[in-house]
Backbone bond lengths (Angstrom), bond angles and torsions (degrees), N, CA, C in turn:
res aa  C-N    CA-C-N  psi(-1)  N-CA   C-N-CA  omega(-1)  CA-C   N-CA-C  phi
1 V - - - 1.471 - - 1.532 106.91 -
2 F 1.360 113.90 130.64 1.464 117.48 -179.49 1.511 109.44 -154.52
3 H 1.319 115.79 159.07 1.443 125.60 175.69 1.532 105.96 -97.67
4 G 1.352 116.70 121.32 1.448 119.91 -178.63 1.503 112.32 -139.20
5 R 1.320 114.30 159.07 1.470 122.82 176.74 1.521 108.46 -114.51
6 I 1.326 117.37 127.85 1.465 122.77 -179.04 1.527 109.05 -75.78
7 L 1.338 116.92 121.06 1.464 121.61 -179.21 1.530 111.71 -97.45
8 A 1.342 117.17 -35.12 1.483 119.83 -178.49 1.513 108.58 -158.96
9 Q 1.328 114.96 159.38 1.465 122.17 178.86 1.536 107.53 -133.21
10 R 1.338 115.46 138.84 1.484 119.32 -179.93 1.496 109.14 -145.72
11 L 1.315 118.17 137.09 1.456 122.25 174.49 1.510 107.90 -86.39
12 V 1.339 116.78 129.39 1.456 122.78 179.79 1.487 107.41 -130.81
13 G 1.351 116.57 102.89 1.460 120.40 -175.28 1.505 111.36 62.55
14 Q 1.326 116.15 -123.22 1.461 121.58 179.60 1.504 112.67 -99.18
15 E 1.346 117.53 18.06 1.454 122.11 -176.66 1.528 110.00 -128.61
16 T 1.323 115.46 162.80 1.449 122.17 175.06 1.517 108.76 -113.72
17 R 1.321 117.07 130.84 1.453 121.98 178.99 1.507 109.33 -112.88
18 Y 1.325 115.15 126.03 1.482 121.49 178.38 1.540 107.55 -109.46
19 E 1.320 115.57 134.71 1.457 119.09 170.14 1.530 106.34 -91.82
20 V 1.314 116.51 124.28 1.463 122.16 -171.23 1.511 109.80 -122.88
21 E 1.332 115.68 133.49 1.469 120.61 168.99 1.518 106.59 -89.65
22 V 1.331 116.25 118.91 1.471 120.59 -179.18 1.529 106.98 -81.39
23 K 1.330 114.67 115.60 1.461 121.50 -178.80 1.525 110.46 -85.61
24 E 1.342 116.73 -46.96 1.463 121.33 -176.25 1.529 109.10 -156.40
25 P 1.328 116.89 117.71 1.489 118.55 172.07 1.505 109.94 -81.62
26 Y 1.314 119.47 137.21 1.449 122.75 -178.34 1.498 111.97 -106.06
27 R 1.288 119.18 -42.73 1.470 122.63 174.94 1.498 107.85 -119.25
28 R 1.299 118.35 121.72 1.471 122.54 -173.32 1.501 111.37 -103.81
29 R 1.299 115.84 78.05 1.478 120.30 173.64 1.520 110.93 -84.06
30 F 1.328 116.16 -20.97 1.451 121.71 174.64 1.535 106.80 -149.73
31 P 1.333 116.52 153.47 1.474 119.42 -176.17 1.545 110.98 -71.47
32 L 1.322 114.26 144.63 1.470 120.80 175.39 1.509 108.38 -123.03
33 V 1.325 116.75 146.11 1.439 121.93 174.37 1.548 107.26 -102.63
34 S 1.322 117.70 178.10 1.463 120.30 -174.08 1.545 113.31 -66.98
35 R 1.338 117.34 -26.63 1.459 121.52 174.45 1.498 109.29 -131.22
36 E 1.333 114.88 131.18 1.450 121.48 -177.50 1.521 108.80 -133.95
37 Y 1.323 116.20 160.73 1.458 122.51 168.59 1.525 107.25 -99.20
38 L 1.319 114.81 129.51 1.456 121.97 176.58 1.532 107.50 -109.88
39 W 1.313 117.84 124.34 1.459 122.28 -175.67 1.517 109.51 -104.93
40 V 1.342 115.81 138.57 1.442 123.72 174.29 1.532 107.44 -121.29
41 P 1.358 119.03 124.83 1.458 119.95 -171.49 1.529 113.82 -79.79
42 N 1.342 117.03 45.61 1.457 121.00 173.90 1.528 108.28 -159.27
43 T 1.311 116.12 170.52 1.477 120.26 178.90 1.540 110.99 -118.57
44 C 1.335 117.00 12.78 1.465 120.13 -176.55 1.512 113.45 -82.65
45 G 1.348 117.08 -7.84 1.447 119.47 -177.19 1.522 112.81 81.93
46 C 1.309 116.64 26.38 1.461 122.16 179.80 1.526 109.40 -110.20
47 P 1.266 120.45 121.38 1.468 129.36 -3.00 1.501 110.32 -73.93
48 P 1.314 117.92 153.60 1.468 121.41 -178.45 1.521 112.36 -74.45
49 L 1.315 115.86 104.73 1.473 122.89 178.23 1.519 107.96 -110.76
50 L 1.317 117.20 120.82 1.477 122.20 -176.61 1.508 110.26 -96.89
51 E 1.336 115.04 142.37 1.455 119.92 175.46 1.511 109.81 -60.79
52 G 1.318 116.85 134.23 1.472 122.39 -178.34 1.516 112.02 89.37
53 G 1.323 118.02 -13.36 1.456 120.50 -178.75 1.524 110.97 -81.24
54 E 1.356 115.54 153.16 1.464 120.73 176.51 1.501 108.17 -111.45
55 Y 1.326 115.41 137.57 1.461 121.83 -173.26 1.509 111.52 -137.39
56 L 1.306 114.75 156.05 1.440 122.88 169.55 1.553 103.87 -98.53
57 L 1.336 117.08 118.42 1.478 121.37 -170.50 1.521 109.72 -121.74
58 M 1.333 114.90 135.04 1.452 119.88 174.38 1.534 105.50 -115.99
59 A 1.309 114.29 106.41 1.451 121.22 -176.45 1.530 109.40 -124.25
60 R 1.313 116.56 171.86 1.466 119.45 178.10 1.542 109.16 -131.98
61 R 1.317 114.33 156.18 1.467 120.21 178.03 1.527 106.63 -81.38
62 H 1.334 117.79 128.93 1.454 121.75 178.55 1.522 107.74 -114.33
63 V 1.323 116.34 121.86 1.466 122.68 175.71 1.516 106.89 -124.57
64 N 1.335 117.26 127.78 1.454 119.77 -179.74 1.513 111.79 -77.40
65 H 1.338 117.10 171.45 1.456 120.54 -174.43 1.526 114.26 -63.87
66 E 1.328 117.16 -29.00 1.446 121.55 178.91 1.541 112.55 -83.93
67 H 1.319 117.35 -5.06 1.474 124.22 -178.20 1.545 111.47 59.00
68 T 1.346 115.07 31.04 1.457 118.96 174.72 1.529 111.65 -99.67
69 L 1.325 116.86 -11.07 1.465 120.77 -177.67 1.521 106.80 -125.68
70 N 1.307 117.24 120.74 1.448 123.50 -177.56 1.529 106.91 -137.76
71 R 1.330 116.15 105.48 1.458 119.23 -175.64 1.501 112.00 -149.54
72 I 1.343 114.21 169.77 1.464 121.46 178.44 1.498 107.08 -96.32
73 L 1.343 115.86 127.42 1.447 122.42 -172.90 1.538 110.50 -120.70
74 L 1.318 117.71 128.84 1.435 124.48 172.70 1.515 106.52 -105.56
75 Q 1.295 118.03 102.43 1.456 122.29 -173.30 1.517 111.64 -69.79
76 D 1.359 117.01 162.54 1.448 121.84 174.47 1.508 108.52 -54.52
77 G 1.299 118.07 133.74 1.443 121.56 -178.69 1.519 112.45 74.48
78 G 1.347 115.85 12.80 1.466 118.88 -179.70 1.522 110.48 -69.31
79 Y 1.335 114.50 169.03 1.445 121.26 -174.63 1.541 108.58 -86.82
80 A 1.304 116.67 112.89 1.461 122.43 175.56 1.519 106.87 -147.87
81 R 1.314 115.65 113.40 1.472 118.55 178.97 1.509 109.72 -135.32
82 P 1.289 117.76 155.07 1.460 121.27 -179.68 1.525 110.44 -57.37
83 W 1.304 115.85 135.81 1.494 121.18 179.25 1.500 110.10 -77.17
84 T 1.313 114.97 137.37 1.472 121.40 173.61 1.495 107.62 -126.99
85 P 1.337 119.17 157.70 1.467 119.63 177.86 1.517 115.75 -58.26
86 R 1.338 116.20 -18.91 1.472 120.84 177.03 1.515 110.94 -58.37
87 E 1.348 118.18 -36.50 1.465 121.22 -179.61 1.494 112.87 -67.72
88 A 1.330 118.07 -20.31 1.445 120.83 -178.05 1.527 112.71 -74.84
89 R 1.309 117.00 -15.78 1.488 120.29 179.85 1.490 112.90 -73.88
């Protein structure tokens, strides 16, 4: 779970890749750097994340069996809501 700002969006094959500025990590199950790529396994724009918008995101680390792919994945129906100062408390 982290607070992030969407910097850019790009369609890559059948997935959407968001470049995210990590503002504040809340639960540290895996390390995050100041800028990460967040992957969504569709191109429909679900959930709707707007460039420049700040969100509270619940994503998971996805590593394939060959350990050649290591990325942050926001699954369909994943938790992504607009960030408000209330979450900072």
